[in-house]
TORPA-4810 file (N, C-alpha, C, O; in nm, 3 decimals):
<nodes>
NODE_1_0.083_-0.119_0.000_-0.007_-0.003_-0.006_0.091_0.123_0.000_0.067_0.219_-0.073_M
NODE_2_0.200_0.124_0.083_0.280_0.239_0.087_0.354_0.260_-0.043_0.377_0.373_-0.085_K
NODE_3_0.392_0.147_-0.109_0.458_0.157_-0.243_0.371_0.226_-0.345_0.410_0.317_-0.418_I
NODE_4_0.246_0.175_-0.344_0.146_0.230_-0.442_0.125_0.382_-0.413_0.126_0.462_-0.506_F
NODE_5_0.106_0.420_-0.292_0.080_0.561_-0.263_0.200_0.640_-0.297_0.183_0.752_-0.347_F
NODE_6_0.324_0.593_-0.274_0.443_0.667_-0.311_0.452_0.695_-0.460_0.478_0.807_-0.504_K
NODE_7_0.428_0.584_-0.537_0.435_0.597_-0.687_0.320_0.688_-0.729_0.343_0.772_-0.816_N
NODE_8_0.204_0.681_-0.678_0.092_0.764_-0.717_0.134_0.916_-0.687_0.112_1.003_-0.771_F
NODE_9_0.191_0.940_-0.572_0.223_1.081_-0.537_0.322_1.137_-0.636_0.301_1.247_-0.688_F
NODE_10_0.434_1.063_-0.666_0.530_1.113_-0.761_0.481_1.138_-0.899_0.519_1.236_-0.964_F
NODE_11_0.388_1.040_-0.950_0.328_1.054_-1.075_0.238_1.180_-1.073_0.238_1.253_-1.172_A
NODE_12_0.170_1.207_-0.975_0.080_1.323_-0.969_0.166_1.450_-0.966_0.133_1.549_-1.032_A
NODE_13_0.274_1.447_-0.892_0.357_1.564_-0.888_0.419_1.590_-1.023_0.425_1.706_-1.064_L
NODE_14_0.465_1.489_-1.095_0.528_1.509_-1.220_0.429_1.571_-1.324_0.465_1.660_-1.402_A
NODE_15_0.296_1.516_-1.321_0.195_1.562_-1.408_0.164_1.711_-1.386_0.145_1.788_-1.480_T
NODE_16_0.160_1.748_-1.257_0.131_1.887_-1.213_0.241_1.979_-1.267_0.214_2.086_-1.322_T
NODE_17_0.367_1.934_-1.249_0.486_2.018_-1.295_0.476_2.043_-1.436_0.499_2.155_-1.482_A
NODE_18_0.441_1.934_-1.517_0.436_1.948_-1.661_0.325_2.044_-1.704_0.345_2.129_-1.792_L
NODE_19_0.205_2.030_-1.641_0.099_2.118_-1.678_0.133_2.268_-1.634_0.105_2.365_-1.705_V
NODE_20_0.192_2.277_-1.518_0.231_2.410_-1.470_0.327_2.474_-1.567_0.315_2.594_-1.593_S
NODE_21_0.425_2.398_-1.623_0.527_2.441_-1.711_0.458_2.493_-1.842_0.497_2.596_-1.896_C
NODE_22_0.358_2.421_-1.889_0.287_2.467_-2.008_0.218_2.598_-1.989_0.224_2.686_-2.075_D
NODE_23_0.153_2.613_-1.875_0.078_2.734_-1.844_0.165_2.859_-1.819_0.133_2.969_-1.865_D
NODE_24_0.274_2.839_-1.744_0.349_2.956_-1.694_0.469_2.992_-1.769_0.516_3.105_-1.759_D
NODE_25_0.524_2.898_-1.846_0.660_2.925_-1.913_0.634_2.942_-2.058_0.562_2.866_-2.122_T
NODE_26_0.698_3.051_-2.110_0.690_3.084_-2.257_0.830_3.088_-2.311_0.917_3.161_-2.263_E
NODE_27_0.848_3.008_-2.412_0.988_2.999_-2.465_1.010_3.133_-2.540_0.919_3.184_-2.605_L
NODE_28_1.135_3.187_-2.529_1.168_3.316_-2.607_1.158_3.296_-2.757_1.189_3.189_-2.810_P
NODE_29_1.115_3.398_-2.821_1.105_3.390_-2.963_1.240_3.411_-3.028_1.308_3.508_-2.995_T
NODE_30_1.280_3.329_-3.116_1.412_3.344_-3.178_1.396_3.448_-3.291_1.301_3.444_-3.370_Y
NODE_31_1.493_3.541_-3.295_1.490_3.651_-3.388_1.622_3.640_-3.471_1.731_3.648_-3.416_R
NODE_32_1.608_3.622_-3.598_1.727_3.610_-3.685_1.803_3.751_-3.690_1.744_3.854_-3.721_E
NODE_33_1.933_3.747_-3.657_2.005_3.874_-3.662_2.009_3.939_-3.807_2.030_3.869_-3.905_P
NODE_34_1.989_4.065_-3.815_2.001_4.139_-3.938_2.146_4.151_-3.967_2.184_4.146_-4.084_V
NODE_35_2.232_4.167_-3.868_2.378_4.173_-3.885_2.441_4.110_-3.761_2.396_4.133_-3.648_M
NODE_36_2.543_4.033_-3.784_2.625_3.974_-3.671_2.767_3.967_-3.712_2.805_3.881_-3.792_Y
NODE_37_2.847_4.056_-3.658_2.991_4.061_-3.687_3.071_4.018_-3.561_3.064_4.082_-3.457_E
NODE_38_3.143_3.912_-3.575_3.233_3.858_-3.471_3.380_3.887_-3.493_3.465_3.855_-3.409_K
NODE_39_3.410_3.948_-3.605_3.552_3.979_-3.645_3.641_3.860_-3.642_3.759_3.875_-3.611_F
NODE_40_3.593_3.747_-3.673_3.674_3.629_-3.686_3.742_3.628_-3.822_3.720_3.535_-3.901_E
NODE_41_3.820_3.722_-3.849_3.881_3.741_-3.984_4.030_3.785_-3.960_4.066_3.852_-3.864_I
NODE_42_4.108_3.741_-4.055_4.250_3.789_-4.058_4.334_3.728_-3.942_4.285_3.659_-3.853_G
NODE_43_4.458_3.760_-3.951_4.554_3.713_-3.849_4.566_3.819_-3.735_4.512_3.929_-3.745_D
NODE_44_4.636_3.783_-3.632_4.652_3.867_-3.525_4.740_3.990_-3.562_4.843_3.977_-3.627_D
NODE_45_4.693_4.111_-3.517_4.764_4.233_-3.539_4.785_4.261_-3.685_4.897_4.287_-3.728_N
NODE_46_4.677_4.257_-3.762_4.678_4.292_-3.899_4.586_4.410_-3.931_4.495_4.435_-3.852_T
NODE_47_4.604_4.484_-4.040_4.514_4.598_-4.071_4.372_4.552_-4.075_4.346_4.439_-4.118_P
NODE_48_4.275_4.635_-4.032_4.138_4.592_-4.031_4.083_4.584_-4.172_4.093_4.678_-4.251_F
NODE_49_4.026_4.472_-4.201_3.954_4.449_-4.324_3.835_4.358_-4.302_3.855_4.240_-4.273_Q
NODE_50_3.714_4.405_-4.316_3.602_4.314_-4.309_3.500_4.363_-4.415_3.483_4.483_-4.439_A
NODE_51_3.436_4.270_-4.473_3.341_4.305_-4.586_3.234_4.400_-4.542_3.164_4.378_-4.443_E
NODE_52_3.222_4.512_-4.621_3.119_4.613_-4.595_3.156_4.710_-4.494_3.091_4.815_-4.489_G
NODE_53_3.259_4.690_-4.409_3.299_4.778_-4.306_3.403_4.878_-4.366_3.472_4.850_-4.465_W
NODE_54_3.410_4.994_-4.301_3.516_5.091_-4.349_3.575_5.159_-4.224_3.515_5.155_-4.117_S
NODE_55_3.689_5.220_-4.239_3.757_5.290_-4.132_3.798_5.428_-4.189_3.819_5.448_-4.309_T
NODE_56_3.807_5.522_-4.092_3.849_5.662_-4.126_3.933_5.714_-4.018_3.896_5.712_-3.900_F
NODE_57_4.057_5.765_-4.061_4.142_5.822_-3.960_4.116_5.974_-3.963_4.154_6.043_-4.058_L
NODE_58_4.050_6.026_-3.857_4.021_6.167_-3.849_4.148_6.250_-3.800_4.158_6.369_-3.832_Q
NODE_59_4.237_6.192_-3.731_4.361_6.247_-3.685_4.459_6.140_-3.647_4.427_6.036_-3.589_A
NODE_60_4.582_6.172_-3.685_4.694_6.081_-3.654_4.709_5.966_-3.751_4.641_5.958_-3.853_G
NODE_61_4.800_5.878_-3.717_4.825_5.763_-3.807_4.789_5.622_-3.745_4.801_5.520_-3.812_T
NODE_62_4.747_5.622_-3.621_4.698_5.497_-3.559_4.573_5.449_-3.636_4.485_5.528_-3.670_A
NODE_63_4.568_5.315_-3.663_4.463_5.263_-3.742_4.390_5.144_-3.672_4.447_5.081_-3.583_A
NODE_64_4.270_5.117_-3.710_4.198_4.996_-3.654_4.264_4.873_-3.708_4.302_4.866_-3.825_W
NODE_65_4.276_4.774_-3.617_4.340_4.647_-3.665_4.251_4.530_-3.613_4.162_4.547_-3.530_T
NODE_66_4.282_4.412_-3.669_4.221_4.290_-3.619_4.320_4.229_-3.518_4.439_4.215_-3.546_I
NODE_67_4.268_4.195_-3.404_4.355_4.126_-3.297_4.293_3.992_-3.271_4.173_3.975_-3.292_Q
NODE_68_4.375_3.895_-3.223_4.324_3.770_-3.185_4.389_3.732_-3.047_4.509_3.748_-3.025_R
NODE_69_4.303_3.681_-2.957_4.348_3.639_-2.830_4.265_3.521_-2.787_4.142_3.527_-2.789_Y
NODE_70_4.331_3.409_-2.746_4.255_3.288_-2.703_4.150_3.246_-2.802_4.037_3.213_-2.766_S
NODE_71_4.189_3.247_-2.928_4.101_3.200_-3.043_3.980_3.293_-3.059_3.879_3.251_-3.116_N
NODE_72_3.986_3.422_-3.009_3.885_3.515_-3.036_3.933_3.630_-3.114_4.038_3.687_-3.083_N
NODE_73_3.860_3.667_-3.217_3.900_3.786_-3.295_3.817_3.908_-3.258_3.700_3.896_-3.223_G
NODE_74_3.878_4.023_-3.268_3.807_4.145_-3.231_3.881_4.267_-3.305_3.995_4.257_-3.349_Y
NODE_75_3.808_4.372_-3.314_3.865_4.496_-3.374_3.923_4.583_-3.264_3.864_4.590_-3.156_A
NODE_76_4.040_4.652_-3.287_4.101_4.724_-3.183_4.156_4.859_-3.242_4.209_4.862_-3.353_E
NODE_77_4.142_4.966_-3.166_4.206_5.096_-3.200_4.310_5.127_-3.085_4.270_5.140_-2.969_F
NODE_78_4.431_5.137_-3.117_4.535_5.150_-3.018_4.632_5.261_-3.060_4.709_5.240_-3.154_N
NODE_79_4.631_5.385_-2.992_4.709_5.493_-3.036_4.858_5.480_-2.984_4.947_5.552_-3.029_P
NODE_80_4.880_5.386_-2.890_5.016_5.376_-2.828_5.123_5.358_-2.934_5.107_5.279_-3.027_Y
NODE_81_5.228_5.428_-2.921_5.345_5.413_-3.013_5.323_5.483_-3.142_5.407_5.468_-3.229_G
NODE_82_5.215_5.562_-3.165_5.196_5.626_-3.292_5.280_5.755_-3.313_5.305_5.799_-3.425_S
NODE_83_5.322_5.813_-3.196_5.391_5.938_-3.196_5.310_6.058_-3.247_5.365_6.160_-3.289_N
NODE_84_5.176_6.041_-3.242_5.087_6.150_-3.273_5.025_6.205_-3.154_4.972_6.130_-3.073_N
NODE_85_5.026_6.335_-3.137_4.960_6.393_-3.018_4.817_6.362_-3.000_4.767_6.347_-2.889_P
NODE_86_4.743_6.352_-3.123_4.603_6.316_-3.119_4.581_6.204_-3.222_4.632_6.207_-3.334_V
NODE_87_4.502_6.104_-3.177_4.459_5.999_-3.270_4.312_5.984_-3.262_4.259_5.966_-3.153_N
NODE_88_4.242_5.989_-3.372_4.099_5.966_-3.374_4.063_5.880_-3.487_4.081_5.917_-3.603_I
NODE_89_4.010_5.759_-3.455_3.978_5.663_-3.556_3.834_5.619_-3.556_3.778_5.595_-3.449_G
NODE_90_3.772_5.608_-3.673_3.634_5.563_-3.687_3.627_5.425_-3.748_3.699_5.393_-3.843_W
NODE_91_3.541_5.343_-3.693_3.511_5.208_-3.747_3.358_5.209_-3.782_3.272_5.223_-3.695_L
NODE_92_3.331_5.195_-3.913_3.189_5.214_-3.956_3.142_5.083_-4.018_3.209_5.015_-4.095_I
NODE_93_3.016_5.054_-3.975_2.957_4.928_-4.015_2.903_4.933_-4.158_2.891_5.040_-4.217_S
NODE_94_2.871_4.812_-4.212_2.799_4.821_-4.340_2.661_4.872_-4.323_2.613_4.882_-4.210_P
NODE_95_2.590_4.907_-4.436_2.455_4.962_-4.421_2.363_4.858_-4.362_2.367_4.740_-4.399_A
NODE_96_2.280_4.901_-4.271_2.184_4.804_-4.208_2.046_4.851_-4.249_2.009_4.966_-4.223_I
NODE_97_1.969_4.761_-4.314_1.838_4.788_-4.357_1.736_4.766_-4.249_1.716_4.653_-4.204_E
NODE_98_1.672_4.870_-4.207_1.585_4.861_-4.084_1.435_4.818_-4.129_1.356_4.774_-4.045_L
NODE_99_1.404_4.832_-4.255_1.270_4.787_-4.302_1.161_4.883_-4.273_1.182_4.987_-4.210_G
NODE_100_1.047_4.849_-4.319_0.921_4.939_-4.307_0.880_4.943_-4.164_0.856_5.051_-4.110_E
NODE_101_0.870_4.827_-4.099_0.833_4.819_-3.958_0.960_4.797_-3.874_1.003_4.684_-3.850_T
NODE_102_1.016_4.906_-3.833_1.147_4.895_-3.764_1.125_4.872_-3.618_1.071_4.959_-3.550_N
NODE_103_1.166_4.756_-3.566_1.179_4.729_-3.426_1.315_4.672_-3.391_1.327_4.587_-3.303_N
NODE_104_1.413_4.717_-3.457_1.549_4.660_-3.442_1.622_4.712_-3.324_1.597_4.823_-3.277_K
NODE_105_1.716_4.627_-3.274_1.796_4.655_-3.157_1.945_4.630_-3.184_1.979_4.529_-3.245_T
NODE_106_2.032_4.719_-3.141_2.171_4.705_-3.154_2.234_4.662_-3.018_2.201_4.716_-2.912_L
NODE_107_2.328_4.562_-3.028_2.410_4.528_-2.910_2.552_4.507_-2.956_2.573_4.474_-3.073_T
NODE_108_2.648_4.524_-2.871_2.788_4.492_-2.901_2.860_4.475_-2.766_2.804_4.500_-2.660_F
NODE_109_2.982_4.433_-2.773_3.069_4.422_-2.658_3.194_4.513_-2.677_3.248_4.520_-2.787_E
NODE_110_3.236_4.578_-2.577_3.352_4.656_-2.583_3.442_4.639_-2.457_3.395_4.613_-2.346_A
NODE_111_3.573_4.655_-2.482_3.669_4.648_-2.366_3.769_4.763_-2.381_3.773_4.831_-2.484_S
NODE_112_3.847_4.782_-2.278_3.962_4.886_-2.287_4.080_4.824_-2.224_4.071_4.728_-2.146_Q
NODE_113_4.196_4.882_-2.261_4.321_4.836_-2.199_4.416_4.960_-2.172_4.451_5.036_-2.263_A
NODE_114_4.451_4.973_-2.057_4.547_5.071_-2.009_4.494_5.220_-2.026_4.570_5.315_-2.046_F
NODE_115_4.362_5.233_-2.017_4.312_5.372_-2.009_4.318_5.427_-1.866_4.310_5.353_-1.768_T
NODE_116_4.331_5.559_-1.859_4.340_5.623_-1.726_4.279_5.752_-1.723_4.281_5.818_-1.619_S
NODE_117_4.220_5.799_-1.838_4.165_5.936_-1.848_4.044_5.932_-1.936_4.041_5.863_-2.039_N
NODE_118_3.939_6.010_-1.892_3.814_6.008_-1.962_3.823_6.064_-2.098_3.733_6.041_-2.178_A
NODE_119_3.929_6.141_-2.132_3.946_6.196_-2.273_3.999_6.089_-2.367_4.000_6.111_-2.488_N
NODE_120_4.046_5.972_-2.315_4.085_5.865_-2.393_3.967_5.775_-2.403_3.951_5.680_-2.326_N
NODE_121_3.875_5.809_-2.509_3.736_5.755_-2.497_3.687_5.679_-2.618_3.740_5.690_-2.729_K
NODE_122_3.577_5.596_-2.591_3.505_5.536_-2.703_3.369_5.603_-2.709_3.305_5.626_-2.607_L
NODE_123_3.325_5.634_-2.831_3.198_5.694_-2.862_3.133_5.603_-2.973_3.200_5.540_-3.054_E
NODE_124_2.994_5.602_-2.967_2.924_5.527_-3.063_2.818_5.618_-3.123_2.751_5.692_-3.052_V
NODE_125_2.804_5.611_-3.254_2.713_5.700_-3.331_2.632_5.620_-3.433_2.672_5.512_-3.476_F
NODE_126_2.517_5.677_-3.471_2.434_5.619_-3.583_2.407_5.726_-3.684_2.377_5.840_-3.648_I
NODE_127_2.418_5.693_-3.808_2.382_5.779_-3.918_2.291_5.715_-4.021_2.301_5.596_-4.051_S
NODE_128_2.206_5.793_-4.071_2.114_5.744_-4.180_2.141_5.816_-4.308_2.067_5.799_-4.404_S
NODE_129_2.244_5.897_-4.313_2.277_5.968_-4.437_2.427_5.955_-4.475_2.477_6.030_-4.559_D
NODE_130_2.494_5.861_-4.414_2.641_5.840_-4.451_2.656_5.792_-4.590_2.592_5.695_-4.630_Y
NODE_131_2.739_5.855_-4.665_2.754_5.824_-4.808_2.903_5.795_-4.841_2.940_5.795_-4.959_N
NODE_132_2.991_5.770_-4.737_3.126_5.748_-4.765_3.217_5.861_-4.704_3.338_5.843_-4.693_G
NODE_133_3.156_5.975_-4.667_3.224_6.081_-4.609_3.183_6.110_-4.470_3.074_6.163_-4.450_D
NODE_134_3.263_6.079_-4.368_3.233_6.096_-4.235_3.198_6.235_-4.202_3.103_6.260_-4.127_V
NODE_135_3.273_6.330_-4.257_3.262_6.475_-4.220_3.124_6.534_-4.263_3.075_6.627_-4.199_A
NODE_136_3.061_6.481_-4.371_2.941_6.537_-4.418_2.815_6.463_-4.369_2.703_6.511_-4.393_T
NODE_137_2.830_6.348_-4.302_2.722_6.274_-4.255_2.672_6.333_-4.116_2.747_6.395_-4.040_A
NODE_138_2.545_6.309_-4.092_2.487_6.349_-3.964_2.498_6.226_-3.865_2.443_6.119_-3.892_T
NODE_139_2.568_6.244_-3.754_2.590_6.131_-3.664_2.524_6.162_-3.530_2.555_6.263_-3.466_W
NODE_140_2.437_6.077_-3.488_2.362_6.083_-3.361_2.433_5.999_-3.259_2.444_5.878_-3.282_T
NODE_141_2.483_6.053_-3.145_2.542_5.968_-3.038_2.442_5.881_-2.975_2.325_5.918_-2.966_P
NODE_142_2.483_5.766_-2.929_2.395_5.671_-2.860_2.451_5.644_-2.725_2.573_5.644_-2.709_V
NODE_143_2.368_5.622_-2.626_2.406_5.584_-2.491_2.428_5.435_-2.474_2.339_5.360_-2.514_T
NODE_144_2.535_5.387_-2.422_2.561_5.246_-2.405_2.647_5.236_-2.273_2.701_5.332_-2.220_F
NODE_145_2.651_5.109_-2.230_2.737_5.073_-2.119_2.881_5.058_-2.164_2.915_4.963_-2.235_K
NODE_146_2.964_5.151_-2.125_3.108_5.145_-2.172_3.195_5.073_-2.067_3.159_5.061_-1.950_A
NODE_147_3.307_5.027_-2.113_3.401_4.965_-2.014_3.455_5.076_-1.924_3.466_5.189_-1.971_P
NODE_148_3.486_5.051_-1.805_3.531_5.149_-1.708_3.668_5.187_-1.742_3.750_5.103_-1.778_K
NODE_149_3.694_5.317_-1.731_3.830_5.378_-1.737_3.913_5.310_-1.627_3.868_5.296_-1.513_I
NODE_150_4.037_5.267_-1.664_4.123_5.202_-1.560_4.062_5.077_-1.501_4.099_5.035_-1.392_A
NODE_151_3.971_5.018_-1.572_3.910_4.897_-1.524_3.998_4.770_-1.561_4.116_4.783_-1.594_G
NODE_152_3.937_4.650_-1.553_4.017_4.533_-1.591_4.046_4.536_-1.741_3.955_4.549_-1.824_V
NODE_153_4.174_4.524_-1.773_4.207_4.525_-1.917_4.157_4.410_-1.992_4.163_4.295_-1.947_N
NODE_154_4.105_4.438_-2.111_4.053_4.342_-2.202_3.932_4.263_-2.150_3.907_4.153_-2.199_F
NODE_155_3.859_4.314_-2.054_3.744_4.258_-2.001_3.626_4.318_-2.079_3.591_4.435_-2.061_A
NODE_156_3.565_4.234_-2.168_3.449_4.284_-2.255_3.326_4.307_-2.168_3.294_4.233_-2.075_F
NODE_157_3.258_4.419_-2.207_3.135_4.457_-2.135_3.028_4.466_-2.237_3.046_4.524_-2.343_V
NODE_158_2.910_4.406_-2.203_2.795_4.416_-2.293_2.740_4.556_-2.294_2.728_4.620_-2.189_A
NODE_159_2.708_4.603_-2.411_2.664_4.745_-2.435_2.527_4.771_-2.371_2.497_4.884_-2.332_S
NODE_160_2.449_4.673_-2.361_2.304_4.683_-2.331_2.227_4.702_-2.456_2.288_4.725_-2.560_G
NODE_161_2.099_4.693_-2.457_2.018_4.708_-2.578_1.997_4.845_-2.622_1.949_4.927_-2.544_K
NODE_162_2.033_4.879_-2.752_2.013_5.009_-2.799_1.910_5.009_-2.906_1.930_4.949_-3.012_I
NODE_163_1.804_5.072_-2.882_1.690_5.077_-2.982_1.723_5.158_-3.102_1.769_5.272_-3.097_S
NODE_164_1.693_5.085_-3.220_1.702_5.159_-3.344_1.567_5.212_-3.401_1.557_5.259_-3.514_L
NODE_165_1.467_5.200_-3.315_1.332_5.240_-3.357_1.324_5.385_-3.408_1.247_5.413_-3.500_V
NODE_166_1.401_5.476_-3.350_1.388_5.619_-3.403_1.445_5.639_-3.549_1.428_5.745_-3.609_P
NODE_167_1.512_5.532_-3.602_1.571_5.552_-3.731_1.493_5.475_-3.846_1.426_5.375_-3.822_Y
NODE_168_1.507_5.525_-3.966_1.440_5.472_-4.080_1.541_5.438_-4.193_1.650_5.494_-4.197_K
NODE_169_1.504_5.348_-4.283_1.588_5.326_-4.398_1.714_5.245_-4.367_1.714_5.152_-4.287_G
NODE_170_1.822_5.286_-4.432_1.951_5.224_-4.407_2.028_5.311_-4.307_2.031_5.433_-4.320_N
NODE_171_2.092_5.247_-4.208_2.176_5.320_-4.109_2.306_5.256_-4.108_2.323_5.143_-4.154_V
NODE_172_2.404_5.331_-4.052_2.539_5.286_-4.025_2.569_5.308_-3.878_2.528_5.409_-3.822_R
NODE_173_2.640_5.216_-3.815_2.680_5.234_-3.679_2.837_5.257_-3.677_2.914_5.183_-3.739_V
NODE_174_2.877_5.361_-3.604_3.019_5.404_-3.602_3.077_5.399_-3.466_3.018_5.453_-3.372_A
NODE_175_3.196_5.334_-3.452_3.262_5.330_-3.321_3.384_5.430_-3.340_3.465_5.415_-3.431_F
NODE_176_3.391_5.529_-3.252_3.496_5.637_-3.263_3.583_5.636_-3.136_3.531_5.649_-3.025_K
NODE_177_3.716_5.621_-3.151_3.803_5.622_-3.044_3.900_5.738_-3.048_3.958_5.765_-3.153_V
NODE_178_3.918_5.808_-2.939_4.004_5.920_-2.934_4.117_5.889_-2.829_4.090_5.841_-2.719_T
NODE_179_4.239_5.918_-2.867_4.358_5.889_-2.778_4.476_5.967_-2.828_4.462_6.055_-2.913_G
NODE_180_4.594_5.934_-2.773_4.715_6.004_-2.804_4.832_5.901_-2.806_4.837_5.803_-2.731_S
NODE_181_4.922_5.931_-2.895_5.049_5.844_-2.897_5.162_5.905_-2.825_5.267_5.843_-2.809_G
NODE_182_5.144_6.031_-2.777_5.256_6.100_-2.703_5.224_6.129_-2.559_5.315_6.154_-2.481_T
NODE_183_5.096_6.126_-2.521_5.054_6.149_-2.383_5.018_6.017_-2.315_4.921_5.952_-2.355_D
NODE_184_5.091_5.977_-2.217_5.071_5.845_-2.151_4.935_5.836_-2.083_4.884_5.728_-2.055_Q
NODE_185_4.881_5.949_-2.060_4.749_5.947_-1.987_4.635_5.913_-2.089_4.523_5.882_-2.049_A
NODE_186_4.668_5.919_-2.221_4.568_5.911_-2.324_4.603_5.804_-2.429_4.546_5.801_-2.538_L
NODE_187_4.696_5.716_-2.394_4.737_5.617_-2.498_4.679_5.475_-2.476_4.738_5.376_-2.519_D
NODE_188_4.566_5.466_-2.410_4.501_5.334_-2.389_4.422_5.292_-2.517_4.397_5.375_-2.604_G
NODE_189_4.387_5.168_-2.527_4.320_5.120_-2.640_4.179_5.071_-2.616_4.142_5.046_-2.502_S
NODE_190_4.098_5.057_-2.721_3.965_5.004_-2.714_3.943_4.890_-2.809_3.998_4.888_-2.920_Y
NODE_191_3.858_4.787_-2.763_3.838_4.670_-2.842_3.685_4.660_-2.864_3.607_4.693_-2.774_Q
NODE_192_3.641_4.613_-2.986_3.501_4.595_-3.015_3.478_4.450_-3.070_3.558_4.396_-3.148_I
NODE_193_3.371_4.395_-3.027_3.340_4.255_-3.065_3.192_4.227_-3.061_3.116_4.294_-2.991_D
NODE_194_3.151_4.126_-3.138_3.015_4.078_-3.132_2.907_4.185_-3.163_2.816_4.203_-3.082_N
NODE_195_2.916_4.253_-3.274_2.819_4.358_-3.303_2.700_4.292_-3.368_2.711_4.225_-3.471_V
NODE_196_2.582_4.313_-3.303_2.459_4.243_-3.345_2.346_4.335_-3.363_2.323_4.420_-3.277_V
NODE_197_2.273_4.324_-3.470_2.146_4.397_-3.491_2.044_4.292_-3.513_2.054_4.213_-3.606_V
NODE_198_1.944_4.290_-3.429_1.832_4.193_-3.443_1.703_4.258_-3.427_1.599_4.193_-3.436_Y
</nodes>
């Protein structure tokens, strides 16, 4: 009798759990990314080249590069050793089609290395009229969770969800780094990885 009751109890409990799971749990909807760039391209410490992406040196000679560490590729802008008082480099995404009913979201990961001053910074912008000339395009700054100045080096931080709902048509995302190759307080680097629009 005890064995029968014990088996009945566990069978009833399992049935209740399954029913409860059906009623209360909803599986997340999978959304195909519109763009997903992991920068798994090129060899370590090589000039940046990725299909559809472009770079622009606003000041100085430091350039965006592809770096690899522990089998992970990422884009990096590092002014150290450039011998330029000011280095400003832009990394610009391919055109992103937002579609008629735009409910898109941007996320990415960023890290820093050896930064110590807020003027050695990473900024992110969005443009809907970029045509190859950074200077003539309209760039709107976006708010994101940035890696902490003087934080843990090369520790990637998730940007948080950045809504693209205010934008229409084709847009570009730009990552802009400002630093110095002669001022030790401004010669830290920034890394970008896993840029996703979904």
